[in-house]
Residue, then its C-alpha position, 0 to 999 in steps of 0.5 A: d499499499n505504501g508504493q514500495l512494491q514495484m512490478a517492473p523488476l519482477l516481471p522478467a522473473l514472472h515471465y521466465f517462470q511462466k515459460r518454464y512451468v506452463e505448457n498448453g495452458a496448464t502447469n507442467y511436470r516441472f511445476d510438480h517437481l517444485h514440491l510445493r507444500n500446503a504452507d507454500h500456497p500451491d493454489l496461489v502459485r499456480s494461479v499466478i503462474l497461469g496468469t489468473a492472479t495478477s495483483p502485485p502482492d500475489i505475484a511477489a508472493a508466488l515468486l518468493l515462494i518458488i524461490y523458497r522451494y528452490r532453496n529447500n529443494l537444493h539443500h534438502g532435495l534431489k538437486w544434488a542427485y543430478d549435479i544440479q544440472g539445468q539449474r543455472s537459469n533458475f538460480r540466476t532468476a531467483s537471485r535477481v528477484l531477491m536483489s530486486v526485493m532487497d532494493m525495494f525494501s532496504l532502508p535508505q543509506g544512513a538510516a537506522l532501524a527504530e528500536g522498539 
């Protein structure tokens, strides 16, 4: 609501994930291999990837949830079983999203956190 969430830096990642996880208007096997759990809001992520949920907060949440699954699947999943082949683009995209979000929500240079 305060205007900090900017969609322009996130749209390339949204398009990348849509291209990766959607085929013929439906999510594909790669989407299933994210291993989204109920706490990961799979319906939200699916609706954003399919383009039916278009609000900026929904898009940002879905992107961050995908990235969270990348993290979990890398550290606790099967990525190492095949030497994380084919994951470079995923992690490059994830890093760009994380950096964009950090830029959007970081404190101005020299500002201090309020103590509470």
